[in-house]
N, C-alpha and C positions, 0 to 999 in steps of 0.2 A: 672697482671698489668693493670692499667687503661689506657684508650686511649681516646683521644678527637680530634675533627677536626672542623674547621670552614669553611662554604661554602658561598662565596659571589660572586659578579660579578667579572670576571677576568679582571685584569687591563691591561694586554697586550694580544691582540688577535692574534693567529697564527694558522695555520692548524695543526691538530693532527698528530704527528709523533710517539709518544711513550705513553705507559700507565704509565710507572714508570721511574723516573730519580734517579739514585743511586749516590750520591756524597760521595766520600771517598778519603783518601790518599793512593795511590797505595802501597807503601812499607809496610804499616801497615796491610791492610786487603784484598788486591786485590785477593790473592790466597786462602783466608780462608773465612771469613764471607761474603764479598761482592760477591765472586764467588758462594757461596752456595745459597745466596738469588737470584742471577741472574738465576742460574740453576732451582731452584724451581719455580720461576715466569715463566720461559720459558715452563716448564712442564704444568703449569696451563694456558697456552696460553695468558700470559700477556707480551707485548712487552716492554722490559726494556733497558735503556741506561746505560751502565756501564763505558765505557772508550772510548778511541780513536779508538778502534777496530770497534766501531759502525759506524765510519765515512766512507763515500764513497770517492773514489779518487777525488781529486780536491776540496773537501769541505774546506771552511775556518773553522779552529778549533773554533775560537771565535763565529762566526755566527751559526755554527752547534750546539754547546753546548747551546747557547742562545735559539735557536729554540726548542731544545729537552726539556729544562727546561720549556719554556713557553707553550709547547703543552702537557706536561705530566699531568695526572690527580692526580698522587700521587708522592710526593717528599720524598725520604729517604736520610737522612744525617747520616753517620756513624762517630760519634765523637770519633776518636782514639786519642792516646797521641800526635801523630804528625800531627793531622788535621790542627792546626793553623799555622804550618810551611809553608803550601802551600797557596800562594796568590790565586791560582786557586780555591781551596776549599772555601776560604773565600768569593771570588767574587760570586761563585755559590750559597753560602748560602744566601747572600744578595738578589740575583735575585729570588731564590726559595721562600723566605718569602714575596716577592712582589706579588706572584701569589695567590691572595686571594681566587680564585675559586678552587685551588688545595688543597689536604690534605697533610699536612706536618707531617712526622713521624721521630722523632729523635731516634737514637740508640746510647746509651752511652757505649762505649767499653773501659773498663779499665779507664774510666773517670767518675767523678761524676758531676751532673748538676750544683752544686754550683761553680765548677771550670770554667764554662762558664760565670758565672755572674761576677766573680772577676779575671780578667786577669793579675792583678799585682802579683799574687802568684798562686801556683799550677802548673799543667801540661803545661799551655799555657803562663806562665809568660815570659819565655825565648824567645819564638817565637815573642811575641808582643814587647818585648824590642828590638829585632832585627829589626822588621818592623818599629818601631818608629825612629830608627837610619838611616833608608834608605829614602832618600828624595822622591823617586818615590812612596813609599807606605804611606808616612806620612799623606797625606790628606785622605787616605782610612781607616785609623785606627779607627776613631770614628764610621763609619758606620759598620765596622766589629765587634767592641765591642757591638754595639747595637743589631746586628743580633744574636750574640752568647747569649746575655742576653735574647732575645726574645725566642730563641730556648730552653733555659734552662727552660722556664716557660711552655712549652708544654709537656704534658704527653706523654711519650714514653716507651722505653725499655732499661733496664740496664743489662749488663753482662760483665764478665771478660773473658780473654783468657783461663782461667783455667776451666771455666764452660763448660758443654756439650751444644753445640749450636743447635742441631737438633730440639729439641722441640720449642725453642724460634724462630728459623727461620720459622718453620711451622706456628706458631702463627702470626708472622709478615705477612707472605705471605697470609694467610687466610684473614687477615684484609684488605690487599691490594686488593685481588680479590673481596671482598665484596664491597669495595669503588668503584672499577672500574665498577662493574656491576651496582651499583646504579647510578653512573655518566652517564653510557650509557643510562640507562632508563630515566634519566632526560633530555636527549637531545630531543628537539621537533621533532616530525615526520615531514618529508617533505610532506606538503599537496599539494602544487601546485607551479609551477614555477612562474606563474602570478596569484595571488589569487584574480582575478576580481570578485566582487560581493560576495565574501566568507563571509565577515562580515554580509552583509544583509541576506544571506542564513542562517547563524547561528541564527540571530535574529528571522527570520521567524520560524525556527525550535523551538526555545525556546518559542515563543508565542503559538505554536501548542502543544508542548510536554514539558511543564515546569515541568519536573520530575527530582528529584535528586536521586531517588531510584526506583527500579522495573525493568521491561523489556520493552524496547522501540525499535520499529522496524523502519527502514528506507528502503522503497522499491521504485523501479522505473526501468525504462528501462536501459539496459546496456549502459554505457557511459554517464549517466545523472548526475554524480557527487556524487554518494552515498559514495564511499570510501573517496573522498576528504572531504566531510562533516564529515564523521566519524573520520578522522585523526585530523581535526581542533577541533572537540568536545573533542577528547582525549587530545590534547595539552592544551585546556582551562580548562578542568575539573579535570585532574589527581591529581592536588595538593590538592584537597578536599577529597581524599581517602587515606586509609592506604597504599595500593599498587594497581598497575594497570597493565593491560595487553592488548595489541592490537594484535590480531591474524589475519593476512592478508591472503587472497587467500585460504580460507578454502575449497572452491569447488575444486580447483586445487590440493591441498594437499590430499584431499580425493580420487581424481581420480588416484593419484600416489600411493595410499596405505599408506600414511604417516599421517593418522589421529592421530595415537598414538604419533607421534612427536609433534603435536600441543598440545596434552594433557600434554606432558612433558614440553613444553614451558610455558603453562599456570601455571603449578605447580611451575616452576622455577621463573616466574615473580611474582606470588602472594606470594610465600614462599621462598624468596631468600636464607635464611639460610639453607634450607633443600637441600640435594642431593637426588633427586628422579629420578630414571630411569624407564621408562615405555616401555615395549616391545610389548604390544598389546592393542587393544582398550578396551577389556573387563577389563583388569587389570587397565587401565587408568580410566574407569568409577568408579571402586571400590576405587581407590586412591583419586579421586576428591570428591567422596561422603564422604570419611573419613576425608580428610583434610579440605574441606570447611565446613563440618558439625561441626567440632571442632572449627572452626573460625567464627561462626555465629555472634559473637560480633564485628568482624572487618568489615570495610566498604571497598568493592572492586569496582574498575571500570574495567569492562571487555567489550571490543569491539570485536565482531565476524564479520569479514568482508567477504562478498560474501558467505553466507550460501545459499544453494539451495535445501537442503534435511533435513527432520526432523530427520533422523538418525544422521546427523552431529551435530544437536542441542542437541540431547540426549547424544551424546558422550562427548560433551564439556561443557554442562550445565545440569547435572543431576537435575531432578525436586526436588524442595523443599530444596536445600542445602544452599542457600544464605540467609544471614540475612537481616533484613528490611532496612538497610542503604546502601546496595550495588546497583549499577546501571549496567545494561547490555544493550548495544546497539547492535542491529543486523542489518547489511545491507544485502539486498537480492534482487534478481530479481523476486523472487517467493513469492508473498504475502501470500500464503497459509501456509508457515512455521511460520507465525506470529500469528497464531490463539490464542496462549497462551500469547501473549504480552499484557501489560497493555494499551498501546497506540501505534499508528504508524503514520508515516509521509511519505507522498507521494512526491517524487521529481517532480518538475515542470520544464518546459523548461525555459531557460534564457530569460529575457525580451530583447527587441531589443537593448537598450542602452548597457547593460552589454554584450550581445552577440557580438556586434560590438567591444567593448573594448577588449574582450578576443581574438577575431580573430586578431585584429590589434596588440595586444601584441605579438603574435606569428609570424604574417606576417611581422611586421616592428620592432620587438624586443623592444616594448614599445614606439616607437616613433609615433607621429601622422601621419596618412597616407597623402601622397601628394594629393593635390586637384584633380590631374588627375586620381587618383585611386578610387575616392569616389564612383562612380557608380558601379565599379567592386566589391568593398568592400560590398556594399549593396546587390549585387546579390549573393555573396558567403554567406553572413549572412542569407539571405532569404532562400537559398538552405539548409543550415544547420538546419533550423527549431528549433533553440534554444538548440540543443544538444551539450553540452560542448565537447564531444569526437570529433565530426565532426569539430567544430570550431578550436580546437587545432590542429588536424591532417592536415586539409586543410590550416590553417594559416601557419604552419611550412613548408608545402609542397611548398608554393609559396614564401617563404622567399628569399629575395635577387634576385628574378627573375624579368625580365622586363615585361612591360605591355602586350606585345604580348603573352608571355608565360601564363600570367594570363588568357587572353581571351581564349586561346586554352584549358587550364586546366578546365575552367568553363564549356565549351561545353563537354569536355570528361567526367567529373564527373556526368553530367546530364544523361549520358548513362551508364557509368560503375562506380560504387562506388569504392573508394580506398580500397585496400585489407585489410589494418589494421583496417578500420572501419567495413567492412563486417565481418571480423573474430570475432570481439568483439560482434557484434550483433547476429552472427550465433550461439553463445554459447547457448542462450536460445532456439533457434530453434532446435538445436541438442538434447536438452533434452526432446523433445516432442515425443509421440508415433506416429505410422503411420497415424492414423486417425486425430490426432491433427495437424500434418504437412499438410495433405491435406486440412483441413478446414482453416488453416492459409493461405495457398496459394490461396484458393478460395476467401478469404477476400481481400488479396493483389491484386489479378488480377481482381476480379469481383464485389466486394461489397464495397470496401473502400470508405467512405465519400459519398456514394449514399444515399440520404434521401428518404426513401420509407415507406409508411404506414405499421407499424407493421413488419418491416424488420427482426427483431430478430426472431420472431415466424416463419416467412416464411422460413428463411434460415435454422432454426433448422429442420423444416419439410422436406426441400429438403435434408439435410444431413442425416436425418433418412432414407429417401428413398434410400440412398446409403449404408445403413446398419451400419451407424456410431453412436456412443454414443454421440449425439450432445450436450445435455445440459451439461454433465460433461466436454466435451472438450472445450466448450465456456468458462466455468468457469476457466479451467486450463489456457487458453490463456489470460484471464483477470488477473488471479493471477500472471502470469509470466510477466505482464506489456507489453505484445505484442500487445494487442488491448484494446480499450475502447468501451464499449457497451452502446448504448442508445436504447430506445424503437423503434426508427425509423432509426437507422443507426449504422454501425460499423466504427470505426476510428482507424488508426495506424499511427505512424510517417512515414513520406515520405521515410526515409532510410529503415525502415522495409518493406514498400511496395515494394521498389526496390529490397530488398533482396528476398522477396517472388517471385517476377517476374523473377529474375535471376535463382532461384532454379526451377521454374515451368517447364522450358524446359527440365531440367535434370531428374526431379522426375516423371513427368507424372501423370495422363493423361494430354494431352495438353489443355491449356486454350486459348480461343479466346478473347483477351482483347485489342490488339493494335488498336488505333483509326483508322489507315489507313485500317486495315483489316475489321473492323466493318463497315466502310463506304462502302467498296467494296461489302460486302455481303448484305447491305441494298438495293442496286440497284437491286439485284436479286429477291427481294420479299420474303415473308414469306414461301411460298410453297417450293421454291427451298432451302431456308435456312434449312427447316426441312429435306429435302431429302439429303442435302450434308454435313451438320455439323457432324463432328466426334470429340468429345471432350466435354469440358465443356464451356458453353457460357451463359452469362446473359446480356441482352441488351434491350433497349427501342428505338423504332423508328416509323416513319410514313410510313406505307405501301401504296404506291400510287395506287397499283392495287386494294387493298381492300378499299382504302380511309378511313383508320382508324389508330389509334395509337395502337401499340401492345407492351407489355412487356412479355418477355419469358425467360425461363431457360431450357437449353438442357444439359443433361448429357449422354455422349456417343451418342446414337441415340434416347434416350427417351426424350419426352417433359414432363417436370415435373411441370412447372409453366407457367401459361398463364393469362394475363390480357388484356382484349380487350374491345373496346368501339364502339358504334354507328354502329352496324351491324343489318341487318334484321335477319340473322341467322348465326350460326357457320358453316363454310364450312366443307363438309364431309371429305376433305383430311387432316384436322387437327386431329392427333391421340389423342384420349381422354382417352384411356384405362389406361395408366400409369400416367396420370395427377394427381398431388398431391395438387396443388393450382390453384383455378380458381376464377377470379373476372371478372364480366361482368357489364357493364354500358350501358344503352340505347340500349339493344338488344331486338328485337321484338319477335323472336322465338328461344328459348334456347334449348329445350329438344329433338327436332327431331333427331339431330345428335347423341346424346347420345343413344336414343332408336334404331337408325339404327345400331350403332356399337355394342350395346348390343346383337342385334339379330344375329350378326355374330358369337358370342360365348356366349351362355347362361349359361355356367358353371362357368364363372369367373365374379365377380362384378368389378366395377371401383375402382381404388386405391385412389380416391379423399379424401383428409383429410381436406382441408379448402375451403369453398364455401362462396363467398360474392356476393350478388345480390343487386344492387342499381340503382335507377332511370330507372326502366324498366316498365313504366306505361301501356304498351300495351301487356305485357305478359298475355296470356289467362289462364294459369293454372300453378300450381306447381305439380311436379310429385310425385309418391309414393316413397319417399326418401329411405325407407328401402330396396326397391327392387333394387335401382340403386346404392346407396352410403352407403353401410353397414359399411365402414371404416371411415365415416365422423367424424372428431373430433371438428371442429369449423364451426358454421353456423351463418351467419350474413345476414339479409334480411331487406331492406328498403321497407315497404309495400306501395309503391306508385303504387298499382295495381288497374286496373279498375274493375276487377272481378276475381273470382276464383271458381273452382268447386270441391275443396277438402278441408277437414279440416286439416290444417297444424299441429295443436296440436296433433291430433291422429297419424299422420305420425311421428312427432318428437319423440313421446314417444317410438318408436321402435328403436331409434338410441342409442344402448347400448354403443357405443364407443364415443359418443359426450361429449366433455369436456367443450365447451363454446357455449352458445346460446345467440345471440343478435338479437332482433326484434325491429325495430324502424320505425318511420315515421316522416318526417319533414313537411309533407303537411297536416297532420291531417286526413289521409285517414284511413287505418287500418280497412276497412269494412269487412275484412275477420273475424275479431274478434268482437263479440258483446255478451254481457252477461258475462259468466264466462270464465276465462282462468284457466284451471284445469290441473295441473301436479301432480295428486295424484291417488291413487287407492281408488275410492269411494266405497260406499256400494254395488254398482252393480258389483264390481270386486273383492269381497272378496274371491272368489273361484279360482282366478288366481294364478298360481304357481309363487311365487316371485323370483324364480331362473331363470325364462325364460327371453328372451330378452325384455319383456315388461317393465323391470326396466331400468332406465337410470343410470346405475351403475357408469359411468365415469364422469357424469356431475358435474363440480365444480363451474361454473360461469354462472349466468343468468343476462342479462341486458335488461330491457324493457323500451322503451322510446317513448312517443308520441302516444301510442295506445289508443286513446281517447274514444273508444266505450266500453271498458271493464269496468264492474262494480264490479266484484269480482275476486280476485286472490287467488288461492289455490295451495299450494305446500307442498308436504309431504315427509318425510324421507323414507317412503316405496318406493316411486317412484324415489326419488333423494337422495340416502343414503350418497353421498359424496359432496353434495352441500356446498361450503365454502363461496361464495360471492353472494349476491343478491342486485341488484340496480334497483330501480323503480323510474322513473321521468316522469313528464309532462303527467300524465294519469288523465285527467281532470274529468272523470266520475267515476273513481275508488272510491268505497265507503267502501270496506272491503278487508282486507288482512288476510288470514288464513294460518298460518305456523304450520305444524304438525311434531313433532318429528325430527327436523332437527339437529341431534346431532353434525354434523361437521361444522355447520354454524359459520363463524368467523366474517363476515362483513355484516351489513345490512344498506343500505342507501335508504332513501325515500325522494323525493323532488318534490315540485310543483304539488302535488296531491290535488287540491283545495277542492274536495268533500270527501276526505277520512275521515271516522269517527272512524273506529276501526282497530287496529292491534291486532289480537288474536293469541294465541298459544304459546306465549313465556313461559307460565307456564303450558301448557296443557299436561297432561299425559293421556294415555288411561285408561279407566275404572273409578272407583270412586275416584281415588287419585288426583283429579283435584286441590286441594288446597295445595298439598305437594310441597316442593322445587323442581323446575324444574331441572331434570337431563339431559334433552334433549338439552338445549341451554347453557350448562355450558361453551362451547368453545367460545361463542360470546364475542369478544373483542372490536369491533368498531361498534358503533351505531350512525347514523346521521339522524336527522329529520329536514326538512326545508320546509317552505312554505306550511304547511298543516293546513289551518286556521280552518277547521271544525273538526280536530282530537279531539275526546273526551276521548278515552280510548286506553291505551297500556297495555294490559293484561300481568301481570307477570314481568313488568320491574324491580320491586323491588327485584326479585329473581335472577337477572343476576349476579351471584357472580364473574364471570371471566371478567366482563366488565372493559376495560382499558382506552378507549377513548370514550367520549360522546360529540357529537356536536349538539347543538340545535340552530336553526335559527328561531327567533320569527317572526310571521307576525305582521302587524300593530296593530291588536286588540287582541294580544295573551297573555295578562297578566294573565287572569284567567286560560288559558290552561297551561302556564308555571308553575303557582303555583301548579296546580293539578299534573302536570307531575313531577316536582322536588320533590313533596311530596313522590313519590314512591322511591326516591333515599336514603332515610334515613339510610338504612342498607347496602348500597353498599360500596365498596372500590375502587372507580373510580379514576384514575390518573389525568384525565383532563376533565373538563367540560367547554365548550365554548358557551357563549351566544352572538350572533352577530346580528346586524341589525340596520339600521338607525332609525327604529321605536322605539329603546330603548329610544329615547328622550321623547316619549309620556308616556312611562311607568316608567321613571326614578324616579319620585316622589314616586312611590309605591315600588320601589326596596330599601327598607330600612332595618334597622337592625332587625325589628320585624319579617319580612317575613322569613329571613334566620335563625334567632335564633329559631323560632318555627318549621320551616319545616325540617331543617336538623341538628338541635341541635349543631350549631357551635357558636363560640363567635361572637357577632354582628360585621358587617363590620365597624361600626363606631368606634370600639375599636381596630381594627387591626393596628399594627404598621409596617412600612417598613423602615428598616435602621434607627430606632430611630424617624422616622417622623410619626405622627399620621395621619391616612387616614380617612376622613369623607365623607359620601355620602350625597350630598345636592340636593335639587330639581333643575332640569334643569342644573346640572353641571356634566360633564362627565369626569371620571378619568380612566386612564389606570392602571390597577392593575394586573400585571402578577405574576403567580405562588404563590398565597396565599394558604398556607396549612391549611386546615380545620381539626383540630386535631381530632374531634370526629369521622369522617368517612374517613379521609385521602383523601379528594377531593381537587384537585387544581382548583380553580376557576379563569379563565382567562377572564377578562372583557376588551373588546377593545372598549372604548368610545372615542369620540372626546372631547377635553377640550374646 
């Protein structure tokens, strides 16, 4: 039998009491059909209202039945022969049909639908004749007749008392259960008690991730509003998909061993007609692959809330099973689980206005705060740092309290965070391994928001000294949204900082971070600090006894990091053996203490990894670095030296562990270097064993700046096989650069070398194959040349097949050079070429269609259209033309001119 239903907005709103209301005339069907339906619905966990037995003591019969009808999702009317005799049944029918958001199911029991349309004859004729004759019912008769006629027009079920009822009852109940489930799914998820700023948050999300299909990630700190945003997106988007599912608290379900239950829920929501029971995760993966694979033509909306492990994602979203029109949104604290996502959105802290509104909504239940509380409100909002969790918890905590309580609570939370905030934030901390926890605590206690030159590299060096896998751990902390990492600082939310500091005392080793303790140790001087410190401490202060500024890091009893300024020499009581980081400025005598401590134990070298020397003009010499610092990884020297008695280059060549070499001078000195700077194995060294320490096997970065007396730079892959980045700037007398077999070189930047004439080696191969395609620089992706007015030749540039980004900054008189240079690009597949300089104004008249059409075989600029607008290049007129695709060689020319 056919069935139909109409779903509209409910006309009478009341709280949900029942799933189903069964209207019937008791003497006809109470103990037969009505009871059978009632029992079957109860077995399927549908709450049904059958008769007065459902009423509680003291209930008004009229109001109770009224509420039951208005709250039910499904209305069943059993039209038996005696149905019309009951004014109760007729009144119920009228009210049931007014509930336009409910599904009405008529059951015609020994009655035909046509008998409901014509009450002057048939089974209901006598009853209506009787009602018409009774004054108290006379005014109700028209409404009753209209309701019966409407019910007759709705497709339902027909049966007689002589038919077998079991199958029909099962059919009715199955339909009811399906309707109830669909109705439950259509109820909006509760997103927030006070949805402050939620609409703006959704708009920002849509601007960043305007996708209706694919996989989208939402990541951020615990309590930042990820789930709230996910629920709101679910409520807004679900109507655009065939079926939808919101799986909440995936992480907790996984921890309880209930991941298979979520798989069952996913199948139940996406395929409501199927009865699928899943008993284990592996079975669930198989079922999901099969069911979703067969339904690739359908469009699903799936939201997976609080994923923190890739195994959870694999179990709930098997790879490659969803069709192109489905959308999956994943919320997580761990950004690393979103590697396969099409796009992702990072939660931000609430702005000050929204943060204040959210706090006040919970603290004053939506009312504007009294003027006397204004400063306290500002203090609480500032303390919460834009974190919705804290704003909600603390707002609710001070609700209905007096001003004195607010003041006490504000002072208390600055010392001890509320438990419910800490528990939520600690979830991510508990998921870290031992080393990651220690590094998190170090940042919270020692490094947070301290802006220090190259802090990330230095901190990683220190953590490695403790035997920790530092780079991986930093990335994990970043992925879990526990920290933000910059080149010169670490940052974390103040609540996470407080969490780390609370945990520090329990987890150990102790950290010395409290300002009052640091002030007390400052007065002792650095010598006593070294002798007495037990634990981990990072601090900068002015030592009055040494009359200098000192920055230091101590782990246990070992000094690992030292920065010191303006001393004649390093005191002998400073232990240098375990030192990993040393920076000295304006120190007259640096090496004597090292040599003295080396003599006490000649079997072990120093542990130094990072050495920076700057502004030390009175230093008399540089030591034999290989003898003292064989572990050195980063070397940076400012050559403001008056004189020296050793060739640094020859010493540097022996540093096989060196990863970064930076040599520079701001004063134009660099007298140490004159002539050639040679990091290669020349003809005089062909017999050297390439496997010995004479190779710089670890060197990845070279930066040379301001060494004005160098005329030739030679670097070879034999000497530096892993060199990836080379930067050369402000070398005024440099005439020639020779690069040999640098197979790993990825970035080459040359700037402000006024006398530079040639860059060779980009295509040089050993032996007679000099004109073949260069296999040695196929990894070069970034090439930048600027301010080299005498540059005449870049050998092999046309063969850089892997080049992705090219930056050319022309000098004032550089038109001829640019023409010659660009000519070499005709065979390349470069993604970006940038020509910049105010001097373009002088060359603009020459940058015409003829130049580019002949040189790189693209359609002339004068014929390129942008958005239907024809772009023309005219003399002395400057046009901004971003991202023009040159079809012949796939070059994007970006011209930044002033109009």
